[in-house]
FIKOLZA-1660 file (N, C-alpha, C; in steps of 0.1 Angstrom, whole numbers, plus 5000, padded with zeros to 4 digits):
% residues 216
   i   px   py   pz ch aa at
   1 9781 8897 7776  A  M  N
   1 9770 8890 7770  A  M CA
   1 9776 8883 7757  A  M  C
   2 9773 8870 7755  A  S  N
   2 9778 8863 7744  A  S CA
   2 9770 8867 7731  A  S  C
   3 9776 8863 7719  A  A  N
   3 9770 8866 7707  A  A CA
   3 9757 8859 7705  A  A  C
   4 9756 8846 7711  A  L  N
   4 9744 8839 7710  A  L CA
   4 9733 8846 7718  A  L  C
   5 9736 8851 7730  A  V  N
   5 9726 8858 7738  A  V CA
   5 9722 8870 7731  A  V  C
   6 9731 8878 7725  A  D  N
   6 9727 8890 7717  A  D CA
   6 9717 8886 7706  A  D  C
   7 9719 8875 7699  A  R  N
   7 9710 8871 7688  A  R CA
   7 9697 8867 7694  A  R  C
   8 9697 8859 7705  A  L  N
   8 9685 8855 7711  A  L CA
   8 9676 8866 7716  A  L  C
   9 9682 8876 7722  A  K  N
   9 9675 8887 7728  A  K CA
   9 9668 8896 7717  A  K  C
  10 9673 8895 7704  A  A  N
  10 9667 8902 7693  A  A CA
  10 9654 8895 7688  A  A  C
  11 9651 8883 7694  A  L  N
  11 9639 8875 7690  A  L CA
  11 9629 8876 7700  A  L  C
  12 9618 8869 7699  A  D  N
  12 9608 8868 7709  A  D CA
  12 9605 8853 7712  A  D  C
  13 9598 8850 7722  A  T  N
  13 9596 8836 7726  A  T CA
  13 9587 8829 7716  A  T  C
  14 9578 8836 7709  A  C  N
  14 9569 8830 7699  A  C CA
  14 9577 8824 7688  A  C  C
  15 9586 8831 7682  A  V  N
  15 9594 8826 7671  A  V CA
  15 9604 8815 7675  A  V  C
  16 9609 8817 7688  A  V  N
  16 9618 8806 7693  A  V CA
  16 9609 8793 7695  A  V  C
  17 9597 8795 7700  A  S  N
  17 9588 8783 7702  A  S CA
  17 9586 8776 7688  A  S  C
  18 9584 8784 7678  A  D  N
  18 9582 8779 7664  A  D CA
  18 9595 8771 7660  A  D  C
  19 9606 8777 7663  A  A  N
  19 9619 8770 7659  A  A CA
  19 9620 8757 7667  A  A  C
  20 9617 8757 7679  A  L  N
  20 9617 8744 7687  A  L CA
  20 9607 8734 7681  A  L  C
  21 9595 8738 7677  A  D  N
  21 9586 8729 7670  A  D CA
  21 9592 8724 7657  A  D  C
  22 9598 8733 7650  A  A  N
  22 9604 8728 7637  A  A CA
  22 9615 8718 7639  A  A  C
  23 9622 8719 7650  A  L  N
  23 9633 8709 7653  A  L CA
  23 9628 8698 7661  A  L  C
  24 9616 8697 7665  A  G  N
  24 9611 8686 7673  A  G CA
  24 9616 8686 7687  A  G  C
  25 9618 8698 7693  A  L  N
  25 9624 8699 7706  A  L CA
  25 9614 8705 7716  A  L  C
  26 9615 8701 7729  A  P  N
  26 9607 8708 7740  A  P CA
  26 9615 8721 7744  A  P  C
  27 9609 8728 7753  A  G  N
  27 9616 8740 7758  A  G CA
  27 9607 8751 7762  A  G  C
  28 9594 8751 7758  A  V  N
  28 9585 8761 7762  A  V CA
  28 9578 8758 7776  A  V  C
  29 9580 8766 7786  A  A  N
  29 9575 8764 7799  A  A CA
  29 9562 8771 7800  A  A  C
  30 9551 8764 7805  A  Q  N
  30 9538 8770 7806  A  Q CA
  30 9535 8774 7821  A  Q  C
  31 9527 8784 7822  A  G  N
  31 9522 8787 7836  A  G CA
  31 9531 8797 7843  A  G  C
  32 9542 8801 7837  A  L  N
  32 9550 8811 7844  A  L CA
  32 9549 8825 7836  A  L  C
  33 9549 8836 7843  A  S  N
  33 9547 8849 7837  A  S CA
  33 9556 8859 7844  A  S  C
  34 9556 8871 7838  A  R  N
  34 9563 8882 7844  A  R CA
  34 9556 8886 7857  A  R  C
  35 9564 8888 7867  A  L  N
  35 9559 8893 7880  A  L CA
  35 9565 8907 7883  A  L  C
  36 9577 8910 7879  A  A  N
  36 9583 8923 7882  A  A CA
  36 9590 8928 7869  A  A  C
  37 9587 8939 7866  A  T  N
  37 9592 8947 7854  A  T CA
  37 9586 8942 7841  A  T  C
  38 9587 8950 7830  A  D  N
  38 9582 8946 7817  A  D CA
  38 9594 8943 7808  A  D  C
  39 9605 8938 7814  A  T  N
  39 9618 8936 7807  A  T CA
  39 9619 8922 7801  A  T  C
  40 9622 8921 7788  A  K  N
  40 9625 8909 7782  A  K CA
  40 9639 8905 7787  A  K  C
  41 9641 8892 7790  A  I  N
  41 9655 8888 7795  A  I CA
  41 9660 8876 7786  A  I  C
  42 9673 8876 7784  A  A  N
  42 9679 8865 7777  A  A CA
  42 9693 8863 7783  A  A  C
  43 9697 8850 7785  A  G  N
  43 9710 8848 7791  A  G CA
  43 9713 8833 7793  A  G  C
  44 9725 8831 7798  A  H  N
  44 9729 8817 7802  A  H CA
  44 9723 8814 7816  A  H  C
  45 9720 8802 7818  A  V  N
  45 9713 8797 7830  A  V CA
  45 9722 8793 7841  A  V  C
  46 9719 8797 7854  A  L  N
  46 9724 8790 7866  A  L CA
  46 9712 8785 7873  A  L  C
  47 9714 8772 7878  A  T  N
  47 9702 8766 7884  A  T CA
  47 9703 8764 7899  A  T  C
  48 9691 8763 7905  A  V  N
  48 9690 8760 7919  A  V CA
  48 9678 8751 7921  A  V  C
  49 9679 8741 7930  A  R  N
  49 9668 8732 7933  A  R CA
  49 9664 8735 7948  A  R  C
  50 9652 8737 7951  A  L  N
  50 9646 8739 7964  A  L CA
  50 9638 8727 7968  A  L  C
  51 9638 8722 7980  A  E  N
  51 9630 8711 7985  A  E CA
  51 9624 8715 7999  A  E  C
  52 9614 8707 8003  A  E  N
  52 9608 8709 8016  A  E CA
  52 9619 8706 8027  A  E  C
  53 9619 8715 8037  A  A  N
  53 9630 8714 8047  A  A CA
  53 9628 8701 8055  A  A  C
  54 9616 8698 8059  A  K  N
  54 9614 8686 8068  A  K CA
  54 9624 8685 8079  A  K  C
  55 9625 8696 8086  A  G  N
  55 9633 8697 8098  A  G CA
  55 9648 8700 8095  A  G  C
  56 9652 8700 8083  A  R  N
  56 9666 8702 8079  A  R CA
  56 9669 8717 8079  A  R  C
  57 9681 8721 8082  A  T  N
  57 9686 8734 8082  A  T CA
  57 9698 8735 8072  A  T  C
  58 9697 8744 8063  A  A  N
  58 9707 8746 8053  A  A CA
  58 9719 8754 8058  A  A  C
  59 9731 8752 8054  A  E  N
  59 9742 8759 8058  A  E CA
  59 9742 8773 8052  A  E  C
  60 9737 8775 8040  A  R  N
  60 9736 8788 8034  A  R CA
  60 9722 8791 8030  A  R  C
  61 9719 8804 8030  A  H  N
  61 9705 8807 8026  A  H CA
  61 9703 8804 8011  A  H  C
  62 9691 8800 8008  A  L  N
  62 9688 8795 7994  A  L CA
  62 9691 8806 7984  A  L  C
  63 9697 8801 7972  A  C  N
  63 9700 8809 7961  A  C CA
  63 9712 8819 7962  A  C  C
  64 9718 8820 7974  A  T  N
  64 9729 8829 7975  A  T CA
  64 9741 8824 7968  A  T  C
  65 9743 8811 7967  A  S  N
  65 9755 8805 7960  A  S CA
  65 9754 8808 7945  A  S  C
  66 9742 8807 7940  A  A  N
  66 9740 8810 7926  A  A CA
  66 9743 8825 7923  A  A  C
  67 9738 8834 7931  A  I  N
  67 9741 8848 7929  A  I CA
  67 9756 8851 7929  A  I  C
  68 9763 8845 7939  A  E  N
  68 9777 8848 7940  A  E CA
  68 9785 8841 7929  A  E  C
  69 9780 8830 7923  A  A  N
  69 9787 8824 7912  A  A CA
  69 9784 8830 7898  A  A  C
  70 9773 8837 7897  A  A  N
  70 9768 8842 7884  A  A CA
  70 9777 8853 7879  A  A  C
  71 9777 8854 7866  A  A  N
  71 9783 8866 7859  A  A CA
  71 9772 8875 7855  A  A  C
  72 9776 8888 7852  A  A  N
  72 9766 8898 7847  A  A CA
  72 9760 8892 7835  A  A  C
  73 9746 8894 7834  A  G  N
  73 9739 8889 7823  A  G CA
  73 9733 8875 7824  A  G  C
  74 9737 8868 7834  A  D  N
  74 9732 8854 7836  A  D CA
  74 9718 8855 7842  A  D  C
  75 9711 8843 7841  A  V  N
  75 9697 8842 7846  A  V CA
  75 9697 8831 7856  A  V  C
  76 9692 8833 7868  A  I  N
  76 9690 8823 7878  A  I CA
  76 9677 8816 7876  A  I  C
  77 9677 8803 7875  A  V  N
  77 9664 8795 7873  A  V CA
  77 9663 8786 7885  A  V  C
  78 9651 8787 7891  A  V  N
  78 9649 8780 7904  A  V CA
  78 9638 8769 7903  A  V  C
  79 9641 8757 7906  A  E  N
  79 9630 8747 7907  A  E CA
  79 9625 8747 7922  A  E  C
  80 9612 8751 7923  A  H  N
  80 9605 8752 7936  A  H CA
  80 9592 8745 7935  A  H  C
  81 9592 8732 7935  A  H  N
  81 9580 8724 7934  A  H CA
  81 9575 8718 7947  A  H  C
  82 9583 8717 7957  A  S  N
  82 9579 8709 7968  A  S CA
  82 9568 8715 7977  A  S  C
  83 9566 8728 7977  A  R  N
  83 9556 8735 7985  A  R CA
  83 9550 8746 7977  A  R  C
  84 9537 8748 7978  A  T  N
  84 9530 8759 7971  A  T CA
  84 9525 8770 7981  A  T  C
  85 9530 8770 7993  A  D  N
  85 9525 8779 8003  A  D CA
  85 9536 8789 8008  A  D  C
  86 9547 8789 8001  A  C  N
  86 9558 8798 8006  A  C CA
  86 9567 8802 7994  A  C  C
  87 9574 8813 7996  A  A  N
  87 9582 8819 7985  A  A CA
  87 9596 8812 7985  A  A  C
  88 9601 8811 7972  A  G  N
  88 9615 8805 7971  A  G CA
  88 9624 8816 7965  A  G  C
  89 9620 8828 7966  A  W  N
  89 9629 8840 7961  A  W CA
  89 9622 8852 7967  A  W  C
  90 9631 8862 7972  A  G  N
  90 9626 8874 7978  A  G CA
  90 9634 8886 7975  A  G  C
  91 9631 8897 7983  A  G  N
  91 9636 8910 7980  A  G CA
  91 9651 8911 7981  A  G  C
  92 9657 8906 7992  A  L  N
  92 9671 8907 7994  A  L CA
  92 9679 8900 7983  A  L  C
  93 9674 8888 7979  A  L  N
  93 9680 8881 7967  A  L CA
  93 9679 8889 7955  A  L  C
  94 9667 8895 7952  A  S  N
  94 9666 8904 7940  A  S CA
  94 9676 8916 7941  A  S  C
  95 9677 8922 7953  A  R  N
  95 9686 8933 7954  A  R CA
  95 9701 8929 7951  A  R  C
  96 9705 8917 7956  A  A  N
  96 9719 8913 7954  A  A CA
  96 9721 8909 7940  A  A  C
  97 9711 8903 7933  A  A  N
  97 9712 8899 7919  A  A CA
  97 9713 8911 7910  A  A  C
  98 9705 8921 7914  A  S  N
  98 9704 8933 7906  A  S CA
  98 9718 8941 7907  A  S  C
  99 9723 8941 7919  A  K  N
  99 9736 8948 7921  A  K CA
  99 9747 8941 7913  A  K  C
 100 9746 8928 7911  A  K  N
 100 9756 8921 7904  A  K CA
 100 9754 8921 7889  A  K  C
 101 9743 8927 7884  A  G  N
 101 9741 8928 7870  A  G CA
 101 9735 8916 7863  A  G  C
 102 9728 8908 7871  A  L  N
 102 9722 8896 7865  A  L CA
 102 9710 8900 7857  A  L  C
 103 9706 8892 7847  A  A  N
 103 9695 8896 7838  A  A CA
 103 9682 8894 7844  A  A  C
 104 9681 8884 7853  A  G  N
 104 9668 8882 7860  A  G CA
 104 9667 8869 7866  A  G  C
 105 9656 8866 7872  A  T  N
 105 9653 8853 7879  A  T CA
 105 9640 8847 7874  A  T  C
 106 9641 8834 7871  A  I  N
 106 9629 8826 7868  A  I CA
 106 9627 8815 7878  A  I  C
 107 9615 8815 7885  A  I  N
 107 9613 8805 7895  A  I CA
 107 9600 8797 7892  A  I  C
 108 9602 8784 7891  A  D  N
 108 9590 8775 7889  A  D CA
 108 9584 8773 7902  A  D  C
 109 9576 8783 7906  A  G  N
 109 9570 8783 7920  A  G CA
 109 9567 8797 7923  A  G  C
 110 9565 8800 7936  A  L  N
 110 9561 8813 7941  A  L CA
 110 9573 8821 7946  A  L  C
 111 9572 8834 7946  A  C  N
 111 9582 8843 7952  A  C CA
 111 9575 8854 7959  A  C  C
 112 9583 8863 7966  A  R  N
 112 9577 8874 7973  A  R CA
 112 9585 8887 7971  A  R  C
 113 9581 8897 7977  A  D  N
 113 9587 8910 7976  A  D CA
 113 9588 8915 7962  A  D  C
 114 9577 8914 7955  A  I  N
 114 9576 8918 7941  A  I CA
 114 9577 8933 7940  A  I  C
 115 9571 8940 7949  A  D  N
 115 9571 8955 7948  A  D CA
 115 9586 8960 7949  A  D  C
 116 9594 8953 7958  A  E  N
 116 9608 8956 7959  A  E CA
 116 9615 8954 7946  A  E  C
 117 9613 8943 7940  A  A  N
 117 9620 8940 7927  A  A CA
 117 9616 8950 7916  A  A  C
 118 9603 8954 7916  A  R  N
 118 9599 8964 7907  A  R CA
 118 9606 8978 7910  A  R  C
 119 9607 8981 7923  A  A  N
 119 9613 8993 7926  A  A CA
 119 9627 8995 7921  A  A  C
 120 9635 8985 7921  A  F  N
 120 9649 8986 7915  A  F CA
 120 9650 8979 7902  A  F  C
 121 9639 8976 7895  A  D  N
 121 9638 8972 7881  A  D CA
 121 9646 8959 7879  A  D  C
 122 9643 8949 7888  A  Y  N
 122 9649 8936 7886  A  Y CA
 122 9638 8927 7881  A  Y  C
 123 9640 8920 7869  A  P  N
 123 9630 8911 7863  A  P CA
 123 9629 8898 7871  A  P  C
 124 9617 8895 7875  A  V  N
 124 9614 8882 7881  A  V CA
 124 9602 8876 7874  A  V  C
 125 9603 8863 7870  A  Y  N
 125 9593 8856 7864  A  Y CA
 125 9590 8844 7873  A  Y  C
 126 9577 8840 7874  A  G  N
 126 9573 8829 7882  A  G CA
 126 9559 8825 7881  A  G  C
 127 9554 8816 7890  A  R  N
 127 9540 8811 7889  A  R CA
 127 9531 8820 7897  A  R  C
 128 9537 8829 7905  A  G  N
 128 9529 8838 7913  A  G CA
 128 9536 8843 7925  A  G  C
 129 9530 8850 7934  A  S  N
 129 9536 8856 7946  A  S CA
 129 9528 8853 7958  A  S  C
 130 9535 8853 7969  A  V  N
 130 9529 8850 7983  A  V CA
 130 9538 8856 7993  A  V  C
 131 9533 8862 8004  A  P  N
 131 9542 8869 8014  A  P CA
 131 9549 8859 8022  A  P  C
 132 9545 8846 8023  A  R  N
 132 9550 8837 8033  A  R CA
 132 9564 8833 8030  A  R  C
 133 9573 8834 8040  A  T  N
 133 9587 8832 8039  A  T CA
 133 9591 8817 8037  A  T  C
 134 9603 8815 8032  A  A  N
 134 9608 8801 8030  A  A CA
 134 9613 8796 8043  A  A  C
 135 9616 8804 8053  A  R  N
 135 9622 8801 8065  A  R CA
 135 9615 8789 8072  A  R  C
 136 9623 8778 8075  A  G  N
 136 9617 8767 8081  A  G CA
 136 9609 8758 8073  A  G  C
 137 9606 8762 8060  A  R  N
 137 9597 8755 8051  A  R CA
 137 9605 8748 8040  A  R  C
 138 9614 8755 8033  A  I  N
 138 9621 8749 8022  A  I CA
 138 9636 8753 8024  A  I  C
 139 9645 8745 8018  A  I  N
 139 9659 8747 8017  A  I CA
 139 9664 8745 8003  A  I  C
 140 9676 8750 8000  A  E  N
 140 9683 8747 7988  A  E CA
 140 9690 8733 7990  A  E  C
 141 9688 8724 7981  A  T  N
 141 9694 8711 7982  A  T CA
 141 9704 8709 7971  A  T  C
 142 9703 8716 7960  A  E  N
 142 9713 8715 7949  A  E CA
 142 9715 8728 7942  A  E  C
 143 9727 8730 7937  A  F  N
 143 9730 8743 7930  A  F CA
 143 9739 8739 7918  A  F  C
 144 9735 8745 7906  A  N  N
 144 9743 8742 7894  A  N CA
 144 9743 8728 7889  A  N  C
 145 9731 8722 7891  A  T  N
 145 9729 8708 7885  A  T CA
 145 9716 8709 7877  A  T  C
 146 9713 8698 7870  A  A  N
 146 9701 8698 7862  A  A CA
 146 9689 8698 7870  A  A  C
 147 9679 8707 7866  A  I  N
 147 9666 8708 7873  A  I CA
 147 9655 8706 7863  A  I  C
 148 9643 8707 7868  A  T  N
 148 9631 8707 7858  A  T CA
 148 9623 8719 7861  A  T  C
 149 9618 8725 7850  A  V  N
 149 9609 8736 7850  A  V CA
 149 9597 8732 7841  A  V  C
 150 9585 8731 7846  A  D  N
 150 9574 8726 7839  A  D CA
 150 9577 8713 7831  A  D  C
 151 9584 8704 7837  A  G  N
 151 9588 8692 7831  A  G CA
 151 9599 8692 7821  A  G  C
 152 9604 8704 7819  A  I  N
 152 9616 8705 7809  A  I CA
 152 9629 8704 7817  A  I  C
 153 9638 8696 7813  A  T  N
 153 9651 8696 7819  A  T CA
 153 9659 8708 7815  A  T  C
 154 9664 8715 7825  A  V  N
 154 9672 8727 7824  A  V CA
 154 9685 8725 7830  A  V  C
 155 9696 8727 7822  A  T  N
 155 9710 8724 7827  A  T CA
 155 9718 8737 7827  A  T  C
 156 9726 8738 7837  A  P  N
 156 9735 8750 7838  A  P CA
 156 9742 8752 7824  A  P  C
 157 9742 8765 7820  A  G  N
 157 9748 8768 7807  A  G CA
 157 9738 8769 7796  A  G  C
 158 9726 8763 7797  A  D  N
 158 9716 8764 7787  A  D CA
 158 9712 8779 7786  A  D  C
 159 9705 8782 7775  A  L  N
 159 9701 8796 7773  A  L CA
 159 9686 8797 7776  A  L  C
 160 9681 8809 7779  A  V  N
 160 9667 8811 7782  A  V CA
 160 9663 8824 7777  A  V  C
 161 9651 8825 7771  A  L  N
 161 9645 8838 7767  A  L CA
 161 9631 8839 7774  A  L  C
 162 9629 8850 7780  A  A  N
 162 9616 8853 7787  A  A CA
 162 9611 8866 7783  A  A  C
 163 9598 8867 7780  A  D  N
 163 9592 8880 7776  A  D CA
 163 9577 8880 7780  A  D  C
 164 9570 8889 7775  A  G  N
 164 9556 8891 7780  A  G CA
 164 9547 8879 7776  A  G  C
 165 9551 8871 7766  A  T  N
 165 9543 8860 7762  A  T CA
 165 9547 8847 7770  A  T  C
 166 9559 8845 7774  A  G  N
 166 9563 8833 7781  A  G CA
 166 9578 8831 7782  A  G  C
 167 9581 8818 7783  A  I  N
 167 9595 8815 7786  A  I CA
 167 9599 8803 7777  A  I  C
 168 9611 8804 7771  A  A  N
 168 9616 8793 7762  A  A CA
 168 9631 8790 7766  A  A  C
 169 9633 8777 7768  A  F  N
 169 9647 8772 7772  A  F CA
 169 9653 8766 7759  A  F  C
 170 9666 8769 7758  A  L  N
 170 9674 8763 7746  A  L CA
 170 9685 8755 7752  A  L  C
 171 9686 8742 7749  A  P  N
 171 9698 8734 7754  A  P CA
 171 9710 8740 7748  A  P  C
 172 9721 8740 7756  A  A  N
 172 9733 8747 7751  A  A CA
 172 9739 8741 7738  A  A  C
 173 9738 8728 7737  A  D  N
 173 9744 8721 7725  A  D CA
 173 9735 8723 7712  A  D  C
 174 9723 8728 7714  A  R  N
 174 9715 8731 7702  A  R CA
 174 9711 8745 7700  A  R  C
 175 9717 8754 7709  A  A  N
 175 9712 8768 7709  A  A CA
 175 9715 8775 7696  A  A  C
 176 9727 8773 7690  A  D  N
 176 9730 8780 7677  A  D CA
 176 9720 8776 7666  A  D  C
 177 9717 8763 7666  A  E  N
 177 9708 8757 7656  A  E CA
 177 9694 8763 7658  A  E  C
 178 9689 8763 7670  A  I  N
 178 9676 8768 7673  A  I CA
 178 9675 8783 7670  A  I  C
 179 9685 8791 7674  A  I  N
 179 9685 8805 7671  A  I CA
 179 9685 8808 7656  A  I  C
 180 9693 8800 7649  A  S  N
 180 9694 8802 7634  A  S CA
 180 9680 8799 7628  A  S  C
 181 9674 8789 7632  A  R  N
 181 9660 8786 7626  A  R CA
 181 9651 8797 7630  A  R  C
 182 9651 8801 7643  A  A  N
 182 9642 8812 7647  A  A CA
 182 9645 8825 7639  A  A  C
 183 9657 8828 7635  A  E  N
 183 9660 8840 7627  A  E CA
 183 9654 8838 7613  A  E  C
 184 9654 8826 7608  A  Q  N
 184 9648 8824 7595  A  Q CA
 184 9633 8826 7595  A  Q  C
 185 9627 8821 7606  A  L  N
 185 9613 8822 7608  A  L CA
 185 9609 8837 7610  A  L  C
 186 9617 8844 7617  A  F  N
 186 9615 8858 7620  A  F CA
 186 9615 8866 7606  A  F  C
 187 9624 8862 7597  A  A  N
 187 9625 8869 7584  A  A CA
 187 9612 8866 7576  A  A  C
 188 9607 8854 7577  A  K  N
 188 9594 8851 7570  A  K CA
 188 9583 8859 7576  A  K  C
 189 9582 8860 7589  A  E  N
 189 9571 8868 7595  A  E CA
 189 9573 8883 7591  A  E  C
 190 9585 8888 7591  A  A  N
 190 9587 8902 7587  A  A CA
 190 9582 8904 7573  A  A  C
 191 9584 8895 7564  A  A  N
 191 9580 8897 7550  A  A CA
 191 9564 8897 7550  A  A  C
 192 9558 8889 7558  A  M  N
 192 9543 8888 7559  A  M CA
 192 9538 8902 7564  A  M  C
 193 9545 8907 7574  A  M  N
 193 9541 8920 7580  A  M CA
 193 9542 8931 7570  A  M  C
 194 9553 8931 7562  A  T  N
 194 9555 8941 7552  A  T CA
 194 9544 8940 7541  A  T  C
 195 9539 8928 7538  A  A  N
 195 9529 8927 7528  A  A CA
 195 9516 8932 7534  A  A  C
 196 9513 8930 7547  A  I  N
 196 9501 8935 7553  A  I CA
 196 9501 8950 7553  A  I  C
 197 9513 8956 7557  A  D  N
 197 9514 8970 7557  A  D CA
 197 9512 8976 7543  A  D  C
 198 9516 8969 7533  A  A  N
 198 9514 8974 7519  A  A CA
 198 9500 8973 7514  A  A  C
 199 9491 8968 7523  A  G  N
 199 9477 8968 7519  A  G CA
 199 9471 8955 7514  A  G  C
 200 9480 8944 7513  A  I  N
 200 9475 8931 7509  A  I CA
 200 9467 8925 7520  A  I  C
 201 9456 8919 7516  A  S  N
 201 9446 8914 7526  A  S CA
 201 9453 8903 7535  A  S  C
 202 9450 8903 7548  A  V  N
 202 9456 8893 7557  A  V CA
 202 9453 8879 7553  A  V  C
 203 9441 8877 7547  A  G  N
 203 9438 8863 7542  A  G CA
 203 9447 8859 7531  A  G  C
 204 9450 8868 7522  A  S  N
 204 9459 8865 7511  A  S CA
 204 9473 8863 7516  A  S  C
 205 9477 8871 7525  A  V  N
 205 9491 8870 7531  A  V CA
 205 9493 8857 7538  A  V  C
 206 9483 8853 7546  A  M  N
 206 9485 8841 7554  A  M CA
 206 9481 8828 7548  A  M  C
 207 9473 8829 7537  A  A  N
 207 9468 8817 7531  A  A CA
 207 9480 8807 7527  A  A  C
 208 9481 8796 7534  A  G  N
 208 9491 8787 7531  A  G CA
 208 9505 8790 7537  A  G  C
 209 9508 8803 7537  A  N  N
 209 9521 8807 7541  A  N CA
 209 9524 8804 7556  A  N  C
 210 9514 8807 7565  A  Y  N
 210 9516 8805 7579  A  Y CA
 210 9517 8790 7582  A  Y  C
 211 9508 8782 7576  A  E  N
 211 9509 8768 7578  A  E CA
 211 9522 8761 7574  A  E  C
 212 9528 8767 7564  A  R  N
 212 9540 8761 7558  A  R CA
 212 9553 8768 7564  A  R  C
 213 9551 8777 7573  A  M  N
 213 9563 8785 7578  A  M CA
 213 9574 8776 7584  A  M  C
 214 9571 8765 7590  A  L  N
 214 9581 8757 7596  A  L CA
 214 9589 8748 7587  A  L  C
 215 9584 8748 7574  A  E  N
 215 9591 8740 7564  A  E CA
 215 9604 8747 7560  A  E  C
 216 9614 8739 7557  A  D  N
 216 9627 8745 7552  A  D CA
 216 9625 8752 7539  A  D  C
% end
């Protein structure tokens, strides 16, 4: 795990979202949530694009190339927009990714075998679950290329943080800057929490401070 990933995992998506706002950057994906485990995940991204099969047959099963190419701690991110009636990730893939030590999978679409992923503690985030298989319905058309998740461009090597609140993507070339700003904001929030714990009224603590938090 890289030093950047270690720093990112010490934060949460809310403060990273605030840092993205402060820098005028997109990155927060809406409508995706935890499906398997309560684990926060952070790591470098490997990408997969799925599309409707339309009679085509893929040479390899979807997402297997990403699992085989990934390093321990990586996060597989899947674009699965073409159909909403079938899964783009399942139990055998979760098992293989877990065995390889991947941090988790994020799918902009539906997946299945959630109980299996929970059973061996593999984090899966997505838009929901459905039992219906991908077989004959969707295929992988691209691997390790730029994809979109909730309209956000996600590129291999970008960083991602996912927790109980949501998901935030950090472009690789701005990741250090975003994390540094998030750490500054985290320190401001920590000071406000300390003041509340000391008995200062929440109105006094937050008056003006919260609204000005994103200022340098």
